[in-house]
Biotite code that builds the C-alpha atoms (Angstrom):
import biotite.structure as struc

atoms = struc.array([
    struc.Atom([-31.627, 39.807, 31.120], chain_id="A", res_id=1, res_name="MET", atom_name="CA", element="C"),
    struc.Atom([-28.343, 39.160, 32.535], chain_id="A", res_id=2, res_name="ALA", atom_name="CA", element="C"),
    struc.Atom([-28.432, 41.280, 36.196], chain_id="A", res_id=3, res_name="ASP", atom_name="CA", element="C"),
    struc.Atom([-31.525, 39.705, 37.252], chain_id="A", res_id=4, res_name="ARG", atom_name="CA", element="C"),
    struc.Atom([-31.342, 37.332, 39.642], chain_id="A", res_id=5, res_name="ALA", atom_name="CA", element="C"),
    struc.Atom([-31.978, 33.469, 39.017], chain_id="A", res_id=6, res_name="PRO", atom_name="CA", element="C"),
    struc.Atom([-35.270, 32.627, 39.787], chain_id="A", res_id=7, res_name="GLN", atom_name="CA", element="C"),
    struc.Atom([-36.653, 30.626, 42.440], chain_id="A", res_id=8, res_name="THR", atom_name="CA", element="C"),
    struc.Atom([-39.953, 29.584, 44.303], chain_id="A", res_id=9, res_name="PHE", atom_name="CA", element="C"),
    struc.Atom([-38.568, 32.326, 47.099], chain_id="A", res_id=10, res_name="ALA", atom_name="CA", element="C"),
    struc.Atom([-38.152, 34.999, 44.781], chain_id="A", res_id=11, res_name="ASN", atom_name="CA", element="C"),
    struc.Atom([-40.468, 34.213, 41.705], chain_id="A", res_id=12, res_name="HIS", atom_name="CA", element="C"),
    struc.Atom([-44.002, 36.137, 43.176], chain_id="A", res_id=13, res_name="PRO", atom_name="CA", element="C"),
    struc.Atom([-44.015, 39.953, 40.859], chain_id="A", res_id=14, res_name="ARG", atom_name="CA", element="C"),
    struc.Atom([-44.695, 42.739, 42.234], chain_id="A", res_id=15, res_name="TYR", atom_name="CA", element="C"),
    struc.Atom([-45.371, 46.054, 40.290], chain_id="A", res_id=16, res_name="VAL", atom_name="CA", element="C"),
    struc.Atom([-44.334, 48.297, 42.672], chain_id="A", res_id=17, res_name="PRO", atom_name="CA", element="C"),
    struc.Atom([-46.440, 51.398, 41.153], chain_id="A", res_id=18, res_name="LEU", atom_name="CA", element="C"),
    struc.Atom([-49.694, 48.719, 41.102], chain_id="A", res_id=19, res_name="TYR", atom_name="CA", element="C"),
    struc.Atom([-48.497, 46.984, 44.720], chain_id="A", res_id=20, res_name="HIS", atom_name="CA", element="C"),
    struc.Atom([-47.079, 49.817, 46.836], chain_id="A", res_id=21, res_name="TYR", atom_name="CA", element="C"),
    struc.Atom([-48.941, 52.824, 45.655], chain_id="A", res_id=22, res_name="VAL", atom_name="CA", element="C"),
    struc.Atom([-52.003, 52.528, 43.630], chain_id="A", res_id=23, res_name="ALA", atom_name="CA", element="C"),
    struc.Atom([-54.181, 49.967, 45.581], chain_id="A", res_id=24, res_name="VAL", atom_name="CA", element="C"),
    struc.Atom([-52.845, 51.391, 49.142], chain_id="A", res_id=25, res_name="PRO", atom_name="CA", element="C"),
    struc.Atom([-54.103, 55.011, 47.872], chain_id="A", res_id=26, res_name="ILE", atom_name="CA", element="C"),
    struc.Atom([-57.184, 53.621, 46.700], chain_id="A", res_id=27, res_name="LEU", atom_name="CA", element="C"),
    struc.Atom([-57.725, 51.650, 50.359], chain_id="A", res_id=28, res_name="LEU", atom_name="CA", element="C"),
    struc.Atom([-56.715, 54.935, 51.779], chain_id="A", res_id=29, res_name="ILE", atom_name="CA", element="C"),
    struc.Atom([-59.167, 56.622, 50.185], chain_id="A", res_id=30, res_name="ASN", atom_name="CA", element="C"),
    struc.Atom([-61.682, 54.177, 50.378], chain_id="A", res_id=31, res_name="PHE", atom_name="CA", element="C"),
    struc.Atom([-61.254, 53.981, 54.556], chain_id="A", res_id=32, res_name="VAL", atom_name="CA", element="C"),
    struc.Atom([-61.783, 57.671, 54.458], chain_id="A", res_id=33, res_name="ASN", atom_name="CA", element="C"),
    struc.Atom([-64.637, 57.967, 52.508], chain_id="A", res_id=34, res_name="ALA", atom_name="CA", element="C"),
    struc.Atom([-66.447, 55.695, 54.839], chain_id="A", res_id=35, res_name="ALA", atom_name="CA", element="C"),
    struc.Atom([-65.023, 58.003, 58.115], chain_id="A", res_id=36, res_name="VAL", atom_name="CA", element="C"),
    struc.Atom([-66.401, 61.069, 56.348], chain_id="A", res_id=37, res_name="VAL", atom_name="CA", element="C"),
    struc.Atom([-69.820, 59.394, 55.801], chain_id="A", res_id=38, res_name="LEU", atom_name="CA", element="C"),
    struc.Atom([-69.731, 58.449, 59.241], chain_id="A", res_id=39, res_name="ILE", atom_name="CA", element="C"),
    struc.Atom([-68.782, 61.765, 60.392], chain_id="A", res_id=40, res_name="LYS", atom_name="CA", element="C"),
    struc.Atom([-71.239, 63.735, 57.524], chain_id="A", res_id=41, res_name="GLN", atom_name="CA", element="C"),
    struc.Atom([-73.984, 61.151, 56.507], chain_id="A", res_id=42, res_name="PRO", atom_name="CA", element="C"),
    struc.Atom([-75.455, 63.003, 53.743], chain_id="A", res_id=43, res_name="GLU", atom_name="CA", element="C"),
    struc.Atom([-76.101, 62.091, 50.000], chain_id="A", res_id=44, res_name="TRP", atom_name="CA", element="C"),
    struc.Atom([-73.144, 63.374, 48.686], chain_id="A", res_id=45, res_name="ARG", atom_name="CA", element="C"),
    struc.Atom([-70.343, 61.118, 51.550], chain_id="A", res_id=46, res_name="THR", atom_name="CA", element="C"),
    struc.Atom([-72.154, 58.406, 50.416], chain_id="A", res_id=47, res_name="ILE", atom_name="CA", element="C"),
    struc.Atom([-71.616, 59.258, 46.535], chain_id="A", res_id=48, res_name="LEU", atom_name="CA", element="C"),
    struc.Atom([-68.214, 59.959, 47.702], chain_id="A", res_id=49, res_name="GLY", atom_name="CA", element="C"),
    struc.Atom([-67.753, 56.275, 49.301], chain_id="A", res_id=50, res_name="LEU", atom_name="CA", element="C"),
    struc.Atom([-69.812, 54.629, 46.512], chain_id="A", res_id=51, res_name="LEU", atom_name="CA", element="C"),
    struc.Atom([-67.216, 56.170, 44.124], chain_id="A", res_id=52, res_name="VAL", atom_name="CA", element="C"),
    struc.Atom([-64.249, 55.005, 46.487], chain_id="A", res_id=53, res_name="ALA", atom_name="CA", element="C"),
    struc.Atom([-65.393, 51.219, 46.773], chain_id="A", res_id=54, res_name="PHE", atom_name="CA", element="C"),
    struc.Atom([-65.785, 51.451, 42.654], chain_id="A", res_id=55, res_name="ALA", atom_name="CA", element="C"),
    struc.Atom([-62.542, 52.288, 42.699], chain_id="A", res_id=56, res_name="LEU", atom_name="CA", element="C"),
    struc.Atom([-60.971, 49.966, 44.454], chain_id="A", res_id=57, res_name="VAL", atom_name="CA", element="C"),
    struc.Atom([-63.454, 47.673, 42.503], chain_id="A", res_id=58, res_name="VAL", atom_name="CA", element="C"),
    struc.Atom([-61.586, 48.117, 39.186], chain_id="A", res_id=59, res_name="VAL", atom_name="CA", element="C"),
    struc.Atom([-58.200, 48.233, 39.929], chain_id="A", res_id=60, res_name="ALA", atom_name="CA", element="C"),
    struc.Atom([-59.030, 44.683, 41.717], chain_id="A", res_id=61, res_name="VAL", atom_name="CA", element="C"),
    struc.Atom([-60.550, 43.517, 38.492], chain_id="A", res_id=62, res_name="CYS", atom_name="CA", element="C"),
    struc.Atom([-57.836, 44.741, 36.444], chain_id="A", res_id=63, res_name="ALA", atom_name="CA", element="C"),
    struc.Atom([-55.557, 42.588, 38.017], chain_id="A", res_id=64, res_name="ARG", atom_name="CA", element="C"),
    struc.Atom([-58.019, 39.677, 37.760], chain_id="A", res_id=65, res_name="THR", atom_name="CA", element="C"),
    struc.Atom([-58.781, 39.835, 34.292], chain_id="A", res_id=66, res_name="PHE", atom_name="CA", element="C"),
    struc.Atom([-55.467, 40.478, 33.127], chain_id="A", res_id=67, res_name="ALA", atom_name="CA", element="C"),
    struc.Atom([-54.037, 37.447, 35.164], chain_id="A", res_id=68, res_name="ASN", atom_name="CA", element="C"),
    struc.Atom([-56.812, 35.498, 34.319], chain_id="A", res_id=69, res_name="THR", atom_name="CA", element="C"),
    struc.Atom([-55.464, 35.987, 30.524], chain_id="A", res_id=70, res_name="VAL", atom_name="CA", element="C"),
    struc.Atom([-51.952, 35.043, 31.296], chain_id="A", res_id=71, res_name="GLN", atom_name="CA", element="C"),
    struc.Atom([-53.176, 32.228, 33.067], chain_id="A", res_id=72, res_name="ASP", atom_name="CA", element="C"),
    struc.Atom([-54.877, 30.797, 29.683], chain_id="A", res_id=73, res_name="ARG", atom_name="CA", element="C"),
    struc.Atom([-51.900, 31.949, 27.899], chain_id="A", res_id=74, res_name="VAL", atom_name="CA", element="C"),
    struc.Atom([-49.398, 29.550, 29.581], chain_id="A", res_id=75, res_name="ILE", atom_name="CA", element="C"),
    struc.Atom([-51.850, 27.033, 30.011], chain_id="A", res_id=76, res_name="ARG", atom_name="CA", element="C"),
    struc.Atom([-51.961, 26.906, 26.039], chain_id="A", res_id=77, res_name="SER", atom_name="CA", element="C"),
    struc.Atom([-48.155, 26.992, 25.667], chain_id="A", res_id=78, res_name="GLU", atom_name="CA", element="C"),
    struc.Atom([-47.784, 24.328, 28.933], chain_id="A", res_id=79, res_name="GLU", atom_name="CA", element="C"),
    struc.Atom([-49.877, 22.024, 26.945], chain_id="A", res_id=80, res_name="ARG", atom_name="CA", element="C"),
    struc.Atom([-47.930, 22.534, 23.970], chain_id="A", res_id=81, res_name="GLU", atom_name="CA", element="C"),
    struc.Atom([-44.358, 22.163, 25.325], chain_id="A", res_id=82, res_name="ARG", atom_name="CA", element="C"),
    struc.Atom([-46.097, 18.824, 27.595], chain_id="A", res_id=83, res_name="LEU", atom_name="CA", element="C"),
    struc.Atom([-47.122, 17.308, 24.119], chain_id="A", res_id=84, res_name="LEU", atom_name="CA", element="C"),
    struc.Atom([-44.007, 17.540, 23.077], chain_id="A", res_id=85, res_name="ARG", atom_name="CA", element="C"),
    struc.Atom([-41.542, 17.188, 25.764], chain_id="A", res_id=86, res_name="LEU", atom_name="CA", element="C"),
    struc.Atom([-43.804, 14.089, 27.369], chain_id="A", res_id=87, res_name="LEU", atom_name="CA", element="C"),
    struc.Atom([-43.303, 10.629, 26.289], chain_id="A", res_id=88, res_name="PRO", atom_name="CA", element="C"),
    struc.Atom([-45.775, 8.926, 24.416], chain_id="A", res_id=89, res_name="ALA", atom_name="CA", element="C"),
    struc.Atom([-47.700, 6.852, 27.163], chain_id="A", res_id=90, res_name="GLU", atom_name="CA", element="C"),
    struc.Atom([-48.262, 10.388, 29.331], chain_id="A", res_id=91, res_name="LEU", atom_name="CA", element="C"),
    struc.Atom([-49.337, 12.171, 26.347], chain_id="A", res_id=92, res_name="GLN", atom_name="CA", element="C"),
    struc.Atom([-52.828, 11.189, 26.807], chain_id="A", res_id=93, res_name="HIS", atom_name="CA", element="C"),
    struc.Atom([-52.895, 12.347, 30.011], chain_id="A", res_id=94, res_name="ARG", atom_name="CA", element="C"),
    struc.Atom([-52.378, 16.647, 29.274], chain_id="A", res_id=95, res_name="VAL", atom_name="CA", element="C"),
    struc.Atom([-56.055, 17.431, 29.485], chain_id="A", res_id=96, res_name="THR", atom_name="CA", element="C"),
    struc.Atom([-55.833, 15.755, 33.060], chain_id="A", res_id=97, res_name="ASP", atom_name="CA", element="C"),
    struc.Atom([-53.939, 18.472, 34.136], chain_id="A", res_id=98, res_name="LEU", atom_name="CA", element="C"),
    struc.Atom([-56.008, 21.552, 35.496], chain_id="A", res_id=99, res_name="ASP", atom_name="CA", element="C"),
    struc.Atom([-54.894, 25.143, 34.728], chain_id="A", res_id=100, res_name="HIS", atom_name="CA", element="C"),
    struc.Atom([-53.671, 25.961, 38.166], chain_id="A", res_id=101, res_name="ARG", atom_name="CA", element="C"),
    struc.Atom([-51.624, 22.461, 37.841], chain_id="A", res_id=102, res_name="GLN", atom_name="CA", element="C"),
    struc.Atom([-49.786, 24.054, 34.266], chain_id="A", res_id=103, res_name="LEU", atom_name="CA", element="C"),
    struc.Atom([-49.774, 27.797, 35.685], chain_id="A", res_id=104, res_name="VAL", atom_name="CA", element="C"),
    struc.Atom([-47.007, 25.835, 38.206], chain_id="A", res_id=105, res_name="ALA", atom_name="CA", element="C"),
    struc.Atom([-45.329, 23.542, 36.026], chain_id="A", res_id=106, res_name="LEU", atom_name="CA", element="C"),
    struc.Atom([-44.239, 26.154, 33.807], chain_id="A", res_id=107, res_name="ARG", atom_name="CA", element="C"),
    struc.Atom([-41.637, 26.596, 35.929], chain_id="A", res_id=108, res_name="PHE", atom_name="CA", element="C"),
    struc.Atom([-40.165, 23.396, 35.343], chain_id="A", res_id=109, res_name="ALA", atom_name="CA", element="C"),
    struc.Atom([-37.045, 22.698, 33.015], chain_id="A", res_id=110, res_name="SER", atom_name="CA", element="C"),
    struc.Atom([-37.536, 20.859, 30.082], chain_id="A", res_id=111, res_name="ASP", atom_name="CA", element="C"),
    struc.Atom([-35.355, 18.150, 32.070], chain_id="A", res_id=112, res_name="ALA", atom_name="CA", element="C"),
    struc.Atom([-36.850, 18.206, 34.772], chain_id="A", res_id=113, res_name="GLU", atom_name="CA", element="C"),
    struc.Atom([-40.693, 18.743, 33.535], chain_id="A", res_id=114, res_name="LEU", atom_name="CA", element="C"),
    struc.Atom([-41.919, 14.844, 32.001], chain_id="A", res_id=115, res_name="PRO", atom_name="CA", element="C"),
    struc.Atom([-41.201, 13.411, 35.655], chain_id="A", res_id=116, res_name="SER", atom_name="CA", element="C"),
    struc.Atom([-42.632, 16.092, 37.756], chain_id="A", res_id=117, res_name="LEU", atom_name="CA", element="C"),
    struc.Atom([-45.852, 16.051, 35.351], chain_id="A", res_id=118, res_name="ALA", atom_name="CA", element="C"),
    struc.Atom([-45.539, 12.192, 36.070], chain_id="A", res_id=119, res_name="ARG", atom_name="CA", element="C"),
    struc.Atom([-45.475, 12.573, 39.581], chain_id="A", res_id=120, res_name="THR", atom_name="CA", element="C"),
    struc.Atom([-48.437, 15.324, 39.856], chain_id="A", res_id=121, res_name="VAL", atom_name="CA", element="C"),
    struc.Atom([-50.536, 13.052, 37.722], chain_id="A", res_id=122, res_name="LEU", atom_name="CA", element="C"),
    struc.Atom([-49.800, 9.700, 39.639], chain_id="A", res_id=123, res_name="GLU", atom_name="CA", element="C"),
    struc.Atom([-49.438, 11.684, 43.196], chain_id="A", res_id=124, res_name="GLN", atom_name="CA", element="C"),
    struc.Atom([-53.119, 13.548, 42.096], chain_id="A", res_id=125, res_name="GLY", atom_name="CA", element="C"),
    struc.Atom([-50.988, 16.915, 43.562], chain_id="A", res_id=126, res_name="ILE", atom_name="CA", element="C"),
    struc.Atom([-53.187, 19.693, 42.739], chain_id="A", res_id=127, res_name="ALA", atom_name="CA", element="C"),
    struc.Atom([-51.893, 22.613, 44.839], chain_id="A", res_id=128, res_name="GLU", atom_name="CA", element="C"),
    struc.Atom([-49.747, 25.313, 42.650], chain_id="A", res_id=129, res_name="PRO", atom_name="CA", element="C"),
    struc.Atom([-47.193, 26.153, 45.708], chain_id="A", res_id=130, res_name="LYS", atom_name="CA", element="C"),
    struc.Atom([-46.679, 22.573, 46.360], chain_id="A", res_id=131, res_name="THR", atom_name="CA", element="C"),
    struc.Atom([-45.700, 21.540, 42.625], chain_id="A", res_id=132, res_name="ILE", atom_name="CA", element="C"),
    struc.Atom([-43.470, 24.936, 42.419], chain_id="A", res_id=133, res_name="LYS", atom_name="CA", element="C"),
    struc.Atom([-41.416, 23.522, 45.462], chain_id="A", res_id=134, res_name="GLN", atom_name="CA", element="C"),
    struc.Atom([-40.873, 20.021, 43.848], chain_id="A", res_id=135, res_name="MET", atom_name="CA", element="C"),
    struc.Atom([-39.093, 22.051, 40.567], chain_id="A", res_id=136, res_name="VAL", atom_name="CA", element="C"),
    struc.Atom([-35.244, 21.916, 41.382], chain_id="A", res_id=137, res_name="THR", atom_name="CA", element="C"),
    struc.Atom([-34.143, 22.910, 38.217], chain_id="A", res_id=138, res_name="THR", atom_name="CA", element="C"),
    struc.Atom([-36.139, 26.547, 37.882], chain_id="A", res_id=139, res_name="TRP", atom_name="CA", element="C"),
    struc.Atom([-37.238, 27.718, 34.382], chain_id="A", res_id=140, res_name="ARG", atom_name="CA", element="C"),
    struc.Atom([-37.656, 31.444, 35.181], chain_id="A", res_id=141, res_name="ALA", atom_name="CA", element="C"),
    struc.Atom([-40.606, 33.508, 34.034], chain_id="A", res_id=142, res_name="ASP", atom_name="CA", element="C"),
    struc.Atom([-40.269, 37.369, 34.027], chain_id="A", res_id=143, res_name="HIS", atom_name="CA", element="C"),
    struc.Atom([-42.869, 38.181, 31.901], chain_id="A", res_id=144, res_name="LEU", atom_name="CA", element="C"),
    struc.Atom([-46.073, 37.986, 33.869], chain_id="A", res_id=145, res_name="ARG", atom_name="CA", element="C"),
    struc.Atom([-49.033, 40.130, 34.586], chain_id="A", res_id=146, res_name="ALA", atom_name="CA", element="C"),
])
């Protein structure tokens, strides 16, 4: 999209306003309210109300976790294929040495930058995604994220 600011390390996290700023806070407020009601009126229906409120929070967390897990699996597959295409022959056999967190972080490196960054990550054993992302100088935007 032409109207989007270029993506960088500073602005790359994705927030879905309806999920992060509306649904989750409402579910958390509901949980706290159910706990307060249970303390004031300890009876079966208020216990059930707290359990349902807790279950709703769990469902929201699981939905986000499941979506992120599937997204990471797709990214892992895409990035392994991209690395095999872009890395020099002497590094291609090391693609499987990169774990999913490293691959997810490397996806932000441009095609031109990826081979040298992957070599650095492999040779120095850099495992922290944040560190890898901060090393990217030519950012490759990813706006299609869960």
